[in-house]
C-alpha positions as CSV (number, residue, x, y, z in Angstrom):
1,M,6.0,-43.6,-78.9
2,S,3.3,-41.1,-79.3
3,N,1.4,-38.4,-77.4
4,I,-1.8,-36.5,-77.8
5,Q,-2.1,-32.9,-79.1
6,V,-5.5,-31.1,-79.4
7,I,-5.8,-28.4,-82.2
8,K,-9.1,-26.6,-82.4
9,D,-11.7,-29.5,-82.7
10,H,-9.0,-32.1,-83.8
11,T,-7.2,-34.5,-81.7
12,I,-3.8,-35.2,-83.1
13,I,-1.8,-38.4,-82.3
14,R,1.9,-37.5,-82.4
15,N,4.3,-40.2,-83.3
16,E,7.6,-39.1,-81.7
17,D,9.6,-41.8,-83.3
18,F,8.4,-40.5,-86.8
19,I,9.3,-36.9,-85.7
20,A,12.8,-38.0,-84.7
21,K,13.3,-39.7,-88.0
22,A,12.3,-36.7,-89.9
23,E,14.6,-34.5,-87.8
24,Q,17.6,-36.8,-88.7
25,L,16.8,-36.1,-92.4
26,K,16.8,-32.3,-92.0
27,P,18.9,-30.9,-94.7
28,E,21.7,-28.4,-94.7
29,L,20.8,-25.1,-96.6
30,I,23.0,-24.0,-99.4
31,S,23.8,-20.2,-99.5
32,T,24.9,-18.1,-102.4
33,E,25.5,-14.2,-102.3
34,V,23.6,-12.5,-105.0
35,Y,23.9,-8.7,-105.9
36,P,21.3,-6.6,-107.7
37,V,21.7,-6.1,-111.4
38,H,19.8,-2.8,-112.2
39,L,18.1,0.2,-110.8
40,I,14.6,0.3,-112.3
41,D,11.3,2.1,-112.5
42,V,7.8,0.6,-112.8
43,I,5.5,2.1,-115.6
44,S,1.9,1.7,-116.1
45,D,1.4,-0.4,-119.2
46,A,-2.0,-2.0,-120.1
47,S,-0.4,-4.4,-122.6
48,V,1.5,-6.4,-120.0
49,V,0.4,-8.8,-117.2
50,H,-1.1,-6.9,-114.3
51,E,-0.6,-3.6,-116.4
52,W,2.9,-2.8,-114.8
53,R,6.2,-3.3,-116.4
54,A,9.8,-2.8,-115.1
55,D,12.0,-0.4,-117.1
56,V,15.8,-0.4,-116.6
57,L,17.2,2.9,-115.5
58,E,20.9,1.9,-115.0
59,P,23.2,-0.7,-113.7
60,A,22.9,-1.2,-109.9
61,E,26.6,-0.4,-109.3
62,G,25.7,3.3,-109.6
63,L,23.6,3.2,-106.5
64,S,26.5,4.0,-104.1
65,D,27.0,7.3,-105.9
66,K,23.5,8.6,-105.2
67,S,21.9,10.0,-102.1
68,F,18.3,10.1,-100.9
69,G,16.2,12.4,-98.8
70,K,12.6,12.5,-97.5
71,G,10.1,11.3,-100.1
72,D,12.9,9.8,-102.3
73,Q,12.8,6.2,-103.4
74,F,14.6,3.7,-105.6
75,I,14.0,0.1,-106.9
76,L,16.5,-2.7,-107.3
77,D,16.1,-5.6,-109.7
78,F,18.2,-8.6,-108.8
79,G,17.6,-10.0,-112.3
80,T,15.9,-13.3,-111.1
81,H,13.8,-14.7,-108.4
82,L,15.5,-15.1,-105.1
83,V,14.7,-16.6,-101.7
84,G,16.8,-15.5,-98.9
85,Y,18.1,-12.7,-96.5
86,L,19.2,-9.0,-96.8
87,D,21.4,-9.1,-93.7
88,H,23.9,-6.4,-94.2
89,I,22.6,-3.1,-95.8
90,H,25.3,-0.5,-95.4
91,I,23.8,3.1,-94.8
92,S,25.7,6.3,-94.5
93,P,24.7,9.9,-93.9
94,V,25.5,12.5,-96.7
95,G,26.0,16.1,-95.6
96,S,25.5,17.2,-92.0
97,P,25.7,14.8,-89.1
98,P,22.3,13.0,-88.7
99,D,20.3,15.0,-86.2
100,A,17.2,12.8,-86.4
101,P,16.6,9.0,-87.0
102,L,16.2,7.7,-90.6
103,H,12.6,6.3,-91.1
104,L,12.8,3.8,-94.0
105,K,10.5,1.5,-95.7
106,I,11.6,-1.6,-97.6
107,T,9.2,-3.5,-99.9
108,F,9.8,-6.8,-101.5
109,G,8.1,-8.2,-104.6
110,E,8.2,-11.1,-107.0
111,M,6.5,-9.0,-109.8
112,P,6.4,-5.4,-110.9
113,I,2.8,-4.9,-109.4
114,E,4.2,-5.2,-105.9
115,M,6.5,-2.4,-106.5
116,A,3.8,-0.2,-108.1
117,E,0.5,-0.7,-106.1
118,P,0.5,0.3,-102.4
119,F,-0.1,-2.7,-100.1
120,S,-2.6,-0.5,-98.2
121,S,-5.1,-1.0,-101.2
122,Y,-5.2,-4.7,-100.5
123,E,-8.6,-6.1,-99.3
124,G,-8.5,-9.7,-100.0
125,W,-9.6,-12.4,-97.7
126,I,-6.3,-13.9,-96.6
127,S,-4.0,-11.9,-94.3
128,S,-2.2,-8.8,-95.7
129,S,0.5,-9.9,-93.4
130,W,1.9,-12.0,-96.3
131,L,2.8,-8.9,-98.2
132,Q,6.4,-8.3,-97.8
133,E,7.0,-4.9,-96.4
134,E,9.1,-3.6,-93.5
135,V,9.4,-0.1,-91.8
136,F,12.5,0.8,-89.6
137,H,13.6,3.7,-87.4
138,I,17.4,3.8,-87.7
139,D,18.9,5.8,-85.0
140,I,22.7,5.6,-85.7
141,L,24.3,6.4,-88.8
142,P,26.5,5.3,-90.4
143,G,25.2,1.8,-89.8
144,V,24.4,-1.7,-91.1
145,L,20.8,-2.7,-91.2
146,S,20.2,-6.5,-90.9
147,L,16.8,-7.9,-91.7
148,P,16.1,-11.1,-89.9
149,R,13.3,-12.3,-92.0
150,R,13.5,-14.5,-95.1
151,Y,12.0,-12.9,-98.2
152,S,10.9,-14.2,-101.6
153,F,11.4,-11.6,-104.3
154,R,13.0,-10.2,-107.5
155,Y,12.5,-6.6,-106.8
156,V,13.3,-4.4,-103.7
157,K,12.0,-1.0,-103.2
158,F,13.6,1.5,-100.8
159,E,11.6,4.6,-99.5
160,V,12.9,7.3,-97.3
161,L,9.8,8.2,-95.2
162,A,11.6,10.8,-93.1
163,A,15.0,12.2,-92.3
164,S,16.0,15.7,-91.1
165,Q,16.7,18.5,-93.7
166,K,20.2,18.5,-92.7
167,Y,21.3,15.2,-94.2
168,R,20.7,12.6,-96.8
169,V,21.6,9.0,-96.9
170,S,23.4,6.7,-99.3
171,F,23.2,2.9,-99.6
172,D,25.9,0.3,-100.4
173,K,26.8,-3.4,-100.3
174,I,23.1,-4.4,-100.7
175,A,23.2,-8.3,-101.3
176,C,20.9,-11.3,-100.9
177,R,22.1,-14.4,-99.0
178,T,19.9,-17.0,-100.9
179,V,19.0,-20.2,-99.2
180,T,17.9,-23.7,-100.7
181,S,18.4,-27.3,-100.0
182,A,18.6,-28.0,-103.7
183,D,22.1,-28.7,-105.1
184,I,21.9,-27.4,-108.7
185,S,25.2,-29.3,-109.5
186,K,23.1,-32.6,-109.2
187,V,20.9,-31.6,-112.1
188,T,21.8,-32.9,-115.6
189,P,21.5,-30.3,-118.2
190,L,18.8,-30.8,-120.7
191,E,19.9,-31.3,-124.2
192,H,16.9,-30.4,-126.5
193,P,16.5,-28.9,-130.0
194,D,13.5,-26.7,-128.8
195,E,14.6,-23.6,-127.1
196,L,11.2,-23.0,-125.6
197,I,11.2,-26.4,-124.0
198,K,14.7,-25.8,-122.7
199,K,13.5,-22.5,-121.2
200,I,10.3,-24.0,-119.6
201,D,12.6,-26.8,-118.1
202,E,15.0,-24.2,-116.7
203,V,12.2,-22.0,-115.1
204,S,10.6,-25.2,-113.7
205,I,13.9,-26.2,-112.0
206,K,14.4,-22.7,-110.6
207,T,10.9,-22.8,-109.3
208,L,11.6,-26.1,-107.5
209,Q,14.9,-25.0,-106.2
210,D,13.5,-21.9,-104.5
211,C,10.6,-24.0,-103.0
212,M,13.1,-26.6,-101.6
213,Q,14.0,-25.5,-98.1
214,L,13.9,-27.4,-94.9
215,V,10.8,-29.0,-96.4
216,F,9.3,-28.8,-99.8
217,E,7.4,-25.4,-99.4
218,D,4.3,-24.7,-101.4
219,G,5.6,-21.1,-101.9
220,P,8.5,-19.2,-100.3
221,K,6.4,-16.0,-100.2
222,R,3.2,-17.6,-99.2
223,D,2.3,-20.0,-97.4
224,R,5.9,-21.3,-96.8
225,R,4.3,-24.5,-95.7
226,L,4.4,-28.2,-96.5
227,W,1.2,-29.2,-98.2
228,L,0.6,-32.7,-99.4
229,G,-0.7,-31.9,-102.9
230,D,2.3,-29.7,-103.6
231,L,4.7,-32.3,-102.1
232,R,3.5,-35.0,-104.4
233,L,4.3,-33.0,-107.6
234,Q,7.5,-31.5,-106.2
235,A,8.8,-35.0,-105.4
236,L,8.0,-36.2,-108.9
237,A,10.0,-33.2,-110.3
238,N,12.8,-33.8,-107.8
239,Y,13.3,-37.3,-108.9
240,E,14.0,-36.2,-112.4
241,T,16.3,-33.3,-111.3
242,F,17.8,-32.8,-107.9
243,K,17.3,-36.4,-106.7
244,N,17.1,-35.4,-103.1
245,Y,15.3,-38.5,-101.9
246,D,16.0,-37.8,-98.2
247,L,13.9,-34.6,-98.4
248,V,11.0,-36.4,-99.7
249,K,11.4,-39.2,-97.0
250,R,11.6,-36.4,-94.4
251,N,8.3,-34.9,-95.6
252,L,6.5,-38.2,-95.7
253,Y,7.5,-38.8,-92.0
254,L,6.4,-35.3,-91.0
255,F,2.9,-36.0,-92.4
256,A,2.8,-39.5,-90.9
257,A,3.9,-38.2,-87.5
258,V,0.6,-36.1,-86.9
259,P,-2.5,-37.8,-88.1
260,N,-5.8,-37.1,-86.2
261,D,-7.4,-39.6,-84.0
262,K,-9.4,-41.0,-87.0
263,G,-6.0,-41.7,-88.7
264,Q,-6.5,-39.0,-91.3
265,I,-3.4,-37.1,-92.6
266,T,-3.8,-33.2,-92.5
267,A,-3.7,-31.2,-95.7
268,N,-0.6,-29.4,-94.5
269,V,1.9,-29.0,-91.6
270,F,3.6,-26.1,-90.0
271,T,7.3,-26.8,-89.4
272,F,9.2,-23.7,-88.4
273,A,9.1,-24.0,-84.7
274,D,7.5,-27.2,-83.6
275,L,5.7,-29.8,-85.9
276,I,2.0,-28.8,-86.0
277,A,-0.7,-30.3,-88.0
278,D,-3.1,-27.8,-89.6
279,D,-6.8,-28.3,-89.1
280,T,-7.4,-28.3,-92.8
281,Y,-8.3,-31.8,-94.1
282,L,-8.7,-32.3,-97.9
283,L,-9.9,-35.7,-98.9
284,D,-7.9,-35.7,-102.2
285,Y,-4.8,-34.5,-100.4
286,S,-5.2,-37.3,-97.8
287,I,-5.4,-39.8,-100.6
288,F,-2.4,-38.5,-102.2
289,F,-0.3,-39.7,-99.3
290,V,-0.7,-43.2,-100.9
291,T,0.4,-42.1,-104.3
292,T,3.3,-40.0,-102.8
293,L,4.5,-43.0,-100.8
294,Y,4.2,-45.2,-104.0
295,D,6.1,-42.8,-106.1
296,Y,8.9,-42.5,-103.4
297,Y,9.3,-46.2,-103.4
298,A,9.4,-46.5,-107.1
299,A,12.2,-43.9,-107.2
300,T,14.3,-45.4,-104.3
301,Q,13.2,-49.1,-103.6
302,D,13.2,-47.9,-99.8
303,L,11.3,-51.0,-98.3
304,Q,11.8,-50.0,-94.8
305,T,10.0,-46.7,-95.3
306,L,7.3,-48.3,-97.3
307,T,6.8,-50.9,-94.6
308,E,6.6,-48.2,-91.8
309,L,4.2,-46.0,-93.6
310,W,2.0,-48.4,-95.4
311,P,-0.4,-48.8,-92.4
312,L,-1.2,-45.1,-92.5
313,A,-1.4,-44.9,-96.2
314,L,-3.9,-47.7,-96.2
315,R,-5.9,-45.8,-93.6
316,Q,-6.3,-42.9,-96.0
317,I,-8.1,-45.3,-98.4
318,E,-10.2,-46.6,-95.8
319,I,-11.3,-43.1,-94.8
320,A,-11.9,-42.2,-98.5
321,L,-14.1,-45.4,-98.9
322,A,-16.2,-44.4,-95.9
323,H,-17.4,-41.4,-98.1
324,L,-18.9,-43.8,-100.7
325,D,-22.7,-44.2,-100.9
326,E,-24.6,-47.5,-101.5
327,N,-23.5,-47.2,-105.2
328,H,-19.9,-47.0,-104.4
329,L,-19.9,-43.3,-105.5
330,I,-18.3,-40.5,-103.5
331,R,-21.3,-38.7,-101.9
332,D,-22.0,-35.2,-103.3
333,A,-22.2,-33.8,-99.8
334,N,-20.6,-31.3,-97.4
335,S,-19.2,-33.9,-95.1
336,W,-15.8,-33.7,-97.0
337,Y,-13.9,-31.3,-99.0
338,S,-11.4,-31.7,-101.9
339,F,-9.2,-29.2,-103.5
340,I,-8.8,-30.3,-107.0
341,D,-8.5,-26.8,-108.4
342,W,-9.2,-23.1,-107.5
343,N,-12.3,-22.8,-109.8
344,Q,-15.1,-21.7,-107.4
345,E,-17.8,-23.2,-109.7
346,L,-16.3,-26.7,-109.7
347,N,-18.2,-29.6,-108.3
348,K,-15.7,-32.0,-106.8
349,Q,-17.6,-35.4,-106.8
350,A,-16.5,-36.8,-110.1
351,P,-12.9,-35.6,-109.9
352,T,-12.5,-36.9,-106.3
353,Q,-13.9,-40.4,-107.5
354,G,-11.2,-40.3,-110.1
355,V,-8.5,-39.4,-107.5
356,L,-9.7,-42.3,-105.4
357,I,-9.5,-44.8,-108.3
358,Y,-6.1,-43.4,-109.2
359,A,-4.8,-44.1,-105.7
360,L,-6.5,-47.4,-105.4
361,R,-4.4,-48.6,-108.4
362,R,-1.2,-47.6,-106.6
363,A,-2.4,-48.9,-103.2
364,I,-2.8,-52.3,-104.9
365,K,0.8,-52.1,-106.1
366,I,2.0,-51.5,-102.6
367,A,-0.3,-54.2,-101.2
368,E,1.4,-56.7,-103.7
369,I,4.8,-55.5,-102.7
370,M,3.9,-55.9,-99.0
371,S,1.9,-59.3,-99.5
372,S,-0.8,-57.3,-97.5
373,N,-4.0,-59.0,-96.6
374,A,-5.7,-55.7,-97.7
375,L,-5.1,-56.7,-101.4
376,D,-8.3,-58.6,-102.0
377,M,-10.2,-55.6,-100.4
378,L,-8.5,-53.0,-102.5
379,E,-9.0,-54.9,-105.7
380,Q,-12.6,-55.3,-105.1
381,Q,-13.0,-51.6,-104.2
382,L,-11.2,-50.7,-107.4
383,S,-13.7,-52.7,-109.5
384,L,-16.7,-51.4,-107.7
385,T,-15.6,-47.6,-107.9
386,I,-14.8,-48.0,-111.6
387,N,-18.2,-49.6,-112.4
388,S,-19.8,-47.0,-110.3
389,A,-18.2,-44.2,-112.3
390,K,-19.2,-45.7,-115.5
391,K,-22.8,-46.3,-114.5
392,H,-23.6,-43.2,-112.5
393,L,-21.2,-40.4,-113.7
394,W,-20.9,-41.1,-117.5
395,D,-23.3,-39.3,-119.7
396,Q,-23.5,-41.1,-122.9
397,D,-25.3,-38.4,-124.8
398,A,-23.0,-35.7,-123.8
399,G,-19.9,-38.0,-124.1
400,F,-18.5,-36.7,-120.8
401,F,-18.5,-37.5,-117.0
402,V,-20.8,-35.4,-115.1
403,S,-20.6,-34.3,-111.3
404,G,-23.0,-33.5,-108.6
405,V,-26.7,-33.0,-108.6
406,D,-26.5,-30.5,-111.4
407,L,-24.7,-33.0,-113.6
408,Q,-21.9,-30.5,-114.0
409,V,-19.4,-31.1,-117.0
410,S,-16.0,-29.8,-116.1
411,W,-12.4,-30.1,-117.4
412,A,-11.4,-31.4,-113.9
413,S,-13.9,-34.4,-114.1
414,Q,-12.6,-35.7,-117.5
415,I,-8.8,-35.2,-116.6
416,W,-9.1,-37.2,-113.4
417,M,-11.2,-40.0,-115.0
418,V,-8.6,-40.4,-117.7
419,L,-5.7,-40.4,-115.2
420,A,-7.8,-43.0,-113.2
421,E,-8.0,-45.0,-116.4
422,V,-11.7,-45.6,-115.9
423,W,-12.0,-46.2,-119.8
424,E,-9.6,-48.2,-122.0
425,P,-6.9,-46.0,-123.6
426,Q,-8.7,-45.3,-127.0
427,K,-11.9,-44.2,-125.3
428,N,-9.8,-41.9,-122.9
429,K,-8.0,-40.4,-125.9
430,E,-11.4,-39.6,-127.6
431,L,-12.6,-38.1,-124.3
432,L,-9.6,-35.7,-123.9
433,N,-9.8,-34.7,-127.7
434,R,-13.5,-34.1,-127.2
435,L,-12.7,-31.9,-124.1
436,L,-10.3,-29.8,-126.0
437,E,-12.7,-29.4,-128.8
438,M,-15.8,-28.6,-126.8
439,N,-14.1,-26.6,-124.1
440,P,-16.7,-26.9,-121.2
441,A,-17.3,-23.7,-119.3
442,V,-15.9,-25.1,-115.9
443,R,-12.2,-24.7,-116.9
444,V,-8.7,-25.0,-115.4
445,T,-7.5,-22.2,-113.3
446,T,-4.2,-23.4,-111.8
447,P,-0.9,-24.9,-113.0
448,Y,-1.8,-27.7,-110.6
449,L,-4.7,-28.9,-112.6
450,Y,-3.0,-28.0,-115.9
451,H,-0.2,-30.4,-115.0
452,H,-2.8,-33.3,-114.7
453,L,-4.3,-32.3,-118.1
454,V,-0.8,-32.6,-119.8
455,E,0.0,-35.8,-118.1
456,A,-3.5,-37.2,-119.0
457,L,-2.7,-36.4,-122.6
458,I,0.7,-38.1,-122.5
459,L,-1.1,-41.1,-120.8
460,V,-3.4,-41.7,-123.8
461,G,-0.6,-41.1,-126.4
462,E,-1.4,-37.5,-127.4
463,T,2.1,-36.4,-126.7
464,T,2.1,-33.8,-129.5
465,V,-0.9,-32.2,-128.1
466,A,0.6,-32.5,-124.6
467,V,3.6,-30.5,-125.7
468,T,1.5,-27.9,-127.5
469,Q,-0.7,-27.4,-124.3
470,M,2.4,-27.1,-122.0
471,K,4.0,-24.6,-124.4
472,A,0.8,-22.6,-124.5
473,Y,0.4,-22.5,-120.9
474,W,3.9,-22.4,-119.2
475,G,5.4,-20.8,-122.3
476,E,2.9,-18.0,-122.2
477,M,3.8,-17.5,-118.5
478,I,7.3,-17.0,-119.5
479,K,6.4,-14.5,-122.1
480,D,4.5,-12.7,-119.4
481,G,7.7,-12.3,-117.5
482,A,7.9,-15.6,-115.2
483,D,11.4,-16.3,-114.0
484,T,9.7,-18.8,-111.7
485,F,6.3,-20.3,-112.4
486,W,3.2,-19.0,-110.6
487,E,0.6,-20.2,-108.2
488,L,-2.1,-19.1,-110.6
489,Y,-2.3,-18.4,-114.3
490,N,-5.4,-18.0,-116.5
491,P,-4.3,-16.8,-119.9
492,N,-7.7,-15.5,-120.5
493,D,-7.7,-13.5,-117.2
494,K,-4.2,-12.8,-116.2
495,S,-4.9,-10.9,-113.1
496,F,-7.1,-13.8,-111.6
497,S,-6.7,-14.2,-108.0
498,P,-9.0,-16.4,-105.8
499,Y,-7.9,-14.1,-102.8
500,G,-9.2,-10.8,-104.1
501,N,-6.0,-9.2,-105.5
502,P,-3.1,-10.4,-107.6
503,I,-0.5,-8.8,-105.3
504,I,-1.1,-11.6,-102.7
505,N,-0.6,-14.4,-105.2
506,S,2.4,-16.5,-105.1
507,Y,4.8,-16.1,-108.1
508,C,7.1,-19.0,-107.2
509,H,4.9,-21.9,-106.4
510,A,5.6,-25.6,-106.0
511,W,2.7,-27.1,-107.9
512,S,3.9,-25.2,-111.0
513,C,7.3,-26.8,-111.2
514,T,6.2,-29.9,-113.0
515,P,7.1,-29.3,-116.7
516,T,10.6,-30.4,-115.9
517,Y,9.2,-33.8,-114.7
518,L,7.0,-34.1,-117.8
519,I,9.7,-33.2,-120.2
520,R,12.4,-35.4,-118.7
521,K,10.2,-38.5,-117.7
522,Y,8.4,-38.7,-120.9
523,H,11.2,-37.4,-123.1
524,L,9.0,-34.7,-124.5
């Protein structure tokens, strides 16, 4: 059963049967009450990330003995990253009876910079409404303040904007009711002699846990949505840790339920009220529906789901093939867009060709399982796209794959051609070693692409180098204060933000959770 929905310029064909299946797989959320650990101050420090550090003042238990008047503030540190609700803050007047309302601001932050820099200074290109800040007028004291919104944070700042001169206020019983669909008791503890590897694994799992809600969210602070590229990586990490197969299955059906009238799957869906397909279509993300479905089947052997979703997965391949030119090469054109990485200089032609080849290999495996009549076509297209990449994108003199009319050499192009296994293993190994040595200028900007670099190194047998790269990247993030891994991290520019200001960045982000997959899957 299906119906039609129009969003902007896109006609969406809703599959109500798939929506019903996804609804049946909706998880129960697990709640835990967590209390603050310390009262802190934030101090300007040019030697730390974002140039703000958190200094402990005293244990949080001392808060109830303090009172606050107009212009006063305090900051609570909950000790680790949390996703949840502050739904019972006890506030009492101190001194005379309150003869005017309390005007209170509460600010939530994942990083110290969000406690230090006023949100009014933000001028980035995505909405400032993602910044977690609330203002209240409280007329009746004593009272209990309940905040209905869910927040993603470690730090909470309380500011008394106004109260009368006759009274002050005290705060008590502040706690966070955390929520997640990830059952930590399902995770087998990692036994490993390397303490940094164990810490990276632990922080990876915490990142995934906080992003596992009613769907696999990309980030619980921002965008709080189900994105296909994030889902693919979260699912891989989940198979090695929480093993919540039903949540992956639910997410696959949510995407499958709302393709457009061409059969293309959107890059992300909104799920809080009704299921709504976004009007953003990314070629690489659509292709990843194929690989995510294949990975799910490999983990579960769920033939029924594979059978139901295979026609739509095959359609993503067909749509991608329509973007090939007469040489079987992805056109370097504005008629499509891939994400690949946040580097604004990156040409996407060659890495998208690599993504397509990578997906074709997995589509062939599904077609074999399904005894699909598409098998011959897929095998032919695999041969044609590989040969095209070798003939038209390989620069023999440079020893790199190039991309676009400017023949750009980027990290992303080499990484994806290796993952696509365009060359044989030894030549792929040489290519990655050359990449690390030559360090082309169009580099990696996200943990998303860095994951693919590490996995490419593992694929060619450079396991020691892969571990070194993982430690240098995610390990450095931990040294910079990460208790969950971040959306963006550039060790050479630690305040990098594609949005215009790091206070809007997500500091618990799904695509950063994959070291636990790499460590456990490949026994690093």
